[in-house]
C-alpha positions as CSV (number, residue, x, y, z in Angstrom):
1,M,-0.1,0.0,0.1
2,R,1.5,3.3,-1.1
3,F,1.7,6.4,1.3
4,N,-0.4,9.3,0.1
5,A,0.8,12.6,1.6
6,Q,-2.7,14.2,1.7
7,A,-3.2,14.7,5.7
8,A,-6.7,13.6,5.3
9,T,-6.4,10.2,4.0
10,A,-2.6,9.3,4.4
11,M,-2.1,5.9,6.1
12,P,1.6,4.9,6.7
13,R,2.1,1.3,6.3
14,S,3.7,-1.0,8.8
15,S,5.2,-4.6,8.9
16,A,2.5,-7.2,8.8
17,S,4.7,-9.0,11.3
18,R,5.7,-8.0,14.7
19,P,5.7,-4.1,14.5
20,H,8.1,-1.9,16.5
21,I,5.8,-0.1,19.1
22,A,7.3,2.8,20.9
23,D,4.8,2.6,23.8
24,Y,3.1,-0.4,24.9
25,N,2.5,-2.4,28.0
26,H,0.7,-5.1,29.7
27,R,-2.3,-4.6,31.9
28,M,-4.2,-7.2,34.3
29,T,-7.7,-7.6,33.3
30,R,-8.6,-10.8,34.9
31,P,-7.0,-12.8,37.6
32,E,-6.5,-15.8,35.1
33,H,-4.7,-13.9,32.4
34,T,-2.9,-11.0,31.1
35,L,-3.7,-9.3,27.9
36,Y,-1.1,-7.7,25.6
37,Q,-1.8,-4.1,24.9
38,Y,-0.3,-1.4,22.1
39,N,-0.6,2.1,22.7
40,W,-0.2,4.9,20.1
41,P,-0.6,8.0,22.3
42,V,-1.3,11.8,21.2
43,A,0.1,14.4,23.6
44,N,-2.7,16.2,25.5
45,A,-5.3,14.1,23.3
46,R,-9.0,14.8,23.9
47,K,-10.1,12.1,21.4
48,A,-9.4,8.5,21.7
49,I,-10.3,5.0,19.8
50,M,-9.9,1.6,21.0
51,I,-9.5,-1.1,18.2
52,A,-10.6,-4.7,18.7
53,H,-8.8,-7.1,16.1
54,G,-10.0,-10.1,14.1
55,L,-10.0,-13.7,14.5
56,G,-6.4,-15.2,14.1
57,E,-4.5,-12.0,13.8
58,H,-3.2,-9.4,16.5
59,G,-3.2,-5.6,17.4
60,G,0.1,-5.1,15.7
61,R,-1.4,-5.6,12.2
62,Y,-3.2,-2.3,12.9
63,E,-0.3,0.1,13.3
64,H,-0.9,2.0,10.2
65,V,-4.6,2.6,11.2
66,A,-3.2,3.8,14.5
67,R,-0.9,6.1,12.8
68,W,-3.9,7.6,10.7
69,F,-6.0,8.1,13.7
70,N,-3.1,9.9,15.3
71,Q,-2.6,12.1,12.6
72,H,-6.5,13.2,13.3
73,G,-5.8,13.6,17.1
74,Y,-6.9,10.3,18.1
75,A,-5.0,8.6,20.6
76,V,-5.2,4.6,20.2
77,R,-5.1,1.6,22.2
78,I,-5.4,-2.2,20.9
79,Y,-5.1,-5.2,22.9
80,D,-4.7,-9.0,21.5
81,H,-7.6,-11.2,22.5
82,Y,-6.8,-13.9,24.9
83,G,-5.5,-16.7,22.6
84,H,-4.2,-14.4,20.3
85,G,-1.0,-12.5,19.3
86,N,1.2,-11.9,22.3
87,S,-1.7,-12.7,24.8
88,P,-1.6,-15.8,26.5
89,G,-4.1,-18.9,26.2
90,A,-4.2,-21.9,23.6
91,R,-4.8,-20.4,20.2
92,G,-8.3,-19.7,19.3
93,S,-9.7,-20.6,22.5
94,L,-12.1,-19.1,25.4
95,L,-12.0,-20.0,29.1
96,H,-15.9,-19.4,29.0
97,A,-18.3,-18.1,26.7
98,D,-18.4,-14.4,27.4
99,M,-14.9,-13.9,27.8
100,L,-14.2,-11.7,24.8
101,L,-17.1,-9.6,26.2
102,D,-15.9,-9.4,29.4
103,D,-12.1,-8.6,28.3
104,L,-13.5,-5.5,25.9
105,R,-15.6,-4.2,28.8
106,S,-12.5,-4.4,31.3
107,Q,-10.0,-3.0,29.0
108,F,-12.4,-0.2,27.7
109,N,-13.5,0.8,31.0
110,A,-10.0,1.1,32.3
111,W,-8.8,3.4,29.7
112,E,-11.8,5.3,29.7
113,A,-11.0,5.9,33.7
114,E,-7.4,6.7,32.7
115,L,-8.2,9.0,30.0
116,G,-10.9,10.9,32.0
117,F,-13.1,11.2,28.9
118,T,-15.0,8.4,26.6
119,P,-13.3,6.9,23.6
120,L,-14.5,5.8,20.3
121,L,-14.6,1.8,19.8
122,L,-13.6,0.3,16.3
123,G,-14.0,-3.4,15.7
124,H,-12.9,-5.4,12.5
125,S,-14.4,-8.9,11.6
126,M,-14.6,-10.9,14.8
127,G,-13.6,-7.9,16.8
128,G,-16.4,-6.0,15.0
129,L,-18.8,-8.8,16.3
130,V,-17.4,-8.4,20.0
131,A,-17.5,-4.7,19.6
132,A,-21.3,-4.8,18.3
133,A,-22.2,-7.3,20.9
134,A,-20.6,-5.2,23.9
135,V,-22.5,-2.0,22.7
136,T,-25.9,-3.6,21.9
137,G,-25.8,-5.9,25.0
138,K,-24.7,-2.7,27.3
139,W,-21.4,-3.9,28.3
140,V,-19.7,-0.7,27.1
141,R,-21.1,2.6,25.9
142,P,-18.6,4.3,23.7
143,A,-18.7,7.7,22.2
144,G,-19.2,6.2,18.8
145,L,-19.0,2.7,17.1
146,I,-17.2,1.6,13.9
147,L,-17.6,-1.8,12.4
148,S,-15.3,-3.2,9.7
149,S,-16.6,-6.2,7.8
150,P,-18.1,-7.5,11.3
151,A,-18.8,-11.3,11.5
152,L,-22.6,-10.9,12.0
153,R,-23.4,-13.7,9.9
154,T,-21.1,-16.7,8.7
155,W,-21.0,-18.3,5.2
156,L,-21.1,-21.8,7.3
157,G,-24.3,-24.0,6.4
158,K,-26.7,-25.0,9.1
159,P,-25.3,-28.6,9.2
160,V,-21.7,-27.1,10.4
161,Q,-23.5,-24.6,12.6
162,A,-25.3,-27.4,14.4
163,L,-22.1,-29.5,14.8
164,A,-20.4,-26.4,16.3
165,W,-23.2,-26.2,18.9
166,A,-22.8,-29.8,19.7
167,L,-18.9,-29.7,20.0
168,A,-19.2,-26.5,22.2
169,H,-21.3,-28.5,24.7
170,T,-19.3,-31.8,24.5
171,V,-15.5,-31.0,23.7
172,P,-15.8,-27.2,24.2
173,R,-11.6,-26.9,24.0
174,L,-11.2,-29.1,21.2
175,P,-8.4,-27.6,18.9
176,M,-9.5,-27.4,15.4
177,R,-7.6,-25.9,12.3
178,R,-9.9,-23.7,10.0
179,K,-9.4,-22.9,6.5
180,F,-8.6,-19.3,5.5
181,P,-8.8,-17.6,2.1
182,N,-5.6,-15.4,2.5
183,H,-6.1,-14.3,-1.3
184,K,-9.3,-12.6,-0.4
185,L,-8.1,-10.2,2.5
186,S,-7.2,-7.4,0.2
187,H,-6.5,-6.5,-3.6
188,D,-3.0,-6.2,-2.6
189,P,-1.5,-9.7,-2.7
190,A,1.4,-8.7,-0.5
191,V,-1.3,-8.4,2.3
192,G,-2.0,-12.0,2.2
193,Q,1.4,-13.3,1.7
194,A,2.5,-11.3,4.7
195,F,-0.3,-12.8,6.8
196,L,0.6,-16.2,6.1
197,V,4.3,-15.8,7.1
198,D,3.1,-13.8,10.4
199,P,4.5,-15.4,13.5
200,L,1.8,-14.1,15.5
201,R,-1.0,-15.3,13.2
202,H,-2.9,-18.7,13.9
203,A,-5.6,-20.7,12.1
204,R,-7.2,-22.5,15.0
205,M,-10.4,-22.2,16.7
206,T,-12.2,-24.2,19.3
207,P,-15.8,-25.2,19.5
208,R,-16.7,-23.0,22.1
209,L,-15.1,-19.8,20.2
210,A,-17.3,-21.1,17.0
211,H,-20.1,-21.2,18.8
212,F,-19.7,-17.9,20.3
213,L,-19.3,-16.5,17.1
214,L,-22.5,-18.0,15.6
215,A,-24.8,-17.5,18.6
216,T,-23.6,-13.7,19.2
217,G,-24.2,-12.8,15.6
218,N,-27.8,-13.5,16.0
219,R,-27.9,-12.0,19.5
220,V,-26.7,-8.7,18.1
221,L,-29.1,-8.6,15.4
222,S,-31.9,-9.2,17.8
223,E,-30.8,-6.4,20.0
224,V,-29.9,-3.8,17.6
225,H,-33.1,-2.2,17.7
226,D,-32.3,-0.4,20.9
227,L,-29.0,0.9,19.8
228,T,-28.5,4.6,20.5
229,V,-24.6,5.0,20.1
230,P,-23.5,6.8,16.8
231,T,-22.5,3.7,14.5
232,L,-20.4,3.7,11.3
233,L,-20.9,0.6,9.5
234,L,-18.3,-0.2,6.9
235,V,-19.2,-3.4,4.5
236,A,-16.9,-5.2,2.0
237,G,-19.2,-6.2,-0.7
238,D,-17.1,-8.7,-2.0
239,D,-16.2,-10.7,1.2
240,E,-15.6,-14.4,1.4
241,L,-14.8,-14.4,5.2
242,V,-17.9,-13.1,6.5
243,D,-21.4,-12.7,5.1
244,P,-22.3,-8.9,4.4
245,A,-26.1,-9.8,4.8
246,G,-25.4,-9.7,8.4
247,S,-24.2,-6.1,8.3
248,R,-27.3,-5.1,6.0
249,A,-29.6,-6.7,8.5
250,F,-27.9,-4.9,11.3
251,A,-28.5,-1.5,9.6
252,A,-32.0,-2.4,8.6
253,N,-33.2,-3.2,12.2
254,A,-31.2,-0.3,14.0
255,P,-33.2,2.7,14.9
256,A,-33.7,5.4,12.2
257,G,-30.6,7.6,12.2
258,V,-28.1,5.9,14.4
259,V,-26.4,3.7,11.7
260,T,-24.4,5.3,8.9
261,L,-23.9,2.3,6.4
262,H,-21.2,2.3,3.6
263,E,-21.0,-0.9,1.3
264,F,-18.2,-1.0,-0.8
265,A,-19.1,-3.3,-3.7
266,E,-15.7,-4.4,-4.9
267,H,-13.8,-4.4,-1.7
268,Y,-12.3,-7.4,0.1
269,H,-12.6,-8.3,3.7
270,E,-9.8,-6.2,5.2
271,L,-10.9,-2.7,4.4
272,F,-8.2,-0.8,6.0
273,N,-5.7,-3.1,4.3
274,E,-6.9,-2.4,0.8
275,P,-4.6,-0.5,-1.8
276,D,-5.6,2.9,-3.2
277,P,-8.1,3.5,-4.6
278,Y,-10.0,1.2,-2.5
279,L,-8.4,2.6,0.8
280,Q,-9.3,6.0,0.1
281,D,-12.9,5.5,-0.2
282,V,-12.7,3.7,3.0
283,L,-10.7,6.5,4.9
284,G,-13.0,9.2,3.3
285,A,-16.1,7.6,4.5
286,V,-14.5,7.4,8.1
287,L,-13.1,11.1,8.0
288,T,-16.7,12.4,7.1
289,W,-18.7,10.3,9.8
290,L,-16.0,11.5,12.4
291,T,-16.9,15.0,11.6
292,T,-20.9,14.2,12.3
293,L,-19.9,13.6,15.7
294,P,-20.7,15.8,18.6
295,A,-18.3,18.7,19.2
296,A,-17.2,17.5,22.4
297,I,-16.0,14.3,20.8
298,Q,-14.4,16.3,17.9
299,R,-12.3,18.6,19.7
């Protein structure tokens, strides 16, 4: 992805493997585990955004996204989910069904208290599902919500979904490998290639996590009618990892005026890893939406 010098849309790229982070730390969020945390601060920031990453990846892949938000005055914090990246735990596992929601609430509330104001929340793919569930289920209340290709519906057929339910109730921690169409992450082939050799990525999922993803998507769509948090919904029209129909249903079931929907017909799953000109469409939509937020959030 090339660097565009225009301040409104520039997004510096970073290595897809372990990035160099100038300011990072660990934070104990639950007695049984410590989650790895990345910070991209802004001096005297009055705006901030927390990012929840997707399945099988890690927060370091979002350094270029964080730097772009930094350019627009936002401090950024990302943490690696349990069983992902630099955080502990068997890869793709959960200790209990609501663990990802518990972790997001703990991380978000701790940072909100540290900042002294309420940050925005951005979630991609699985992270988008977790973010959406945390907001619609009243686990957290961010100043605004951005969902990128959220995993609200799956391409899996009903027999596979039934199998996931059965395994989640019999062998919830069984390690399973999953197929991953890395060639459909981005129109930039280098993104998929870098993902394959990233030492922090994984291709595992336990039945408990699979069941959480399936069940939570349905729960979000049943609760979105009460959504009050301003939400930007970014949908990749040519997405082979999650079914865009879930995002369309989310927007259709939400109260009028709360959700701003942008569907990019030709874009692949990782909207923030697309090359130009695809990327500029996404960044333009985000920047325009940010200007619609209340002045107290923008300053």
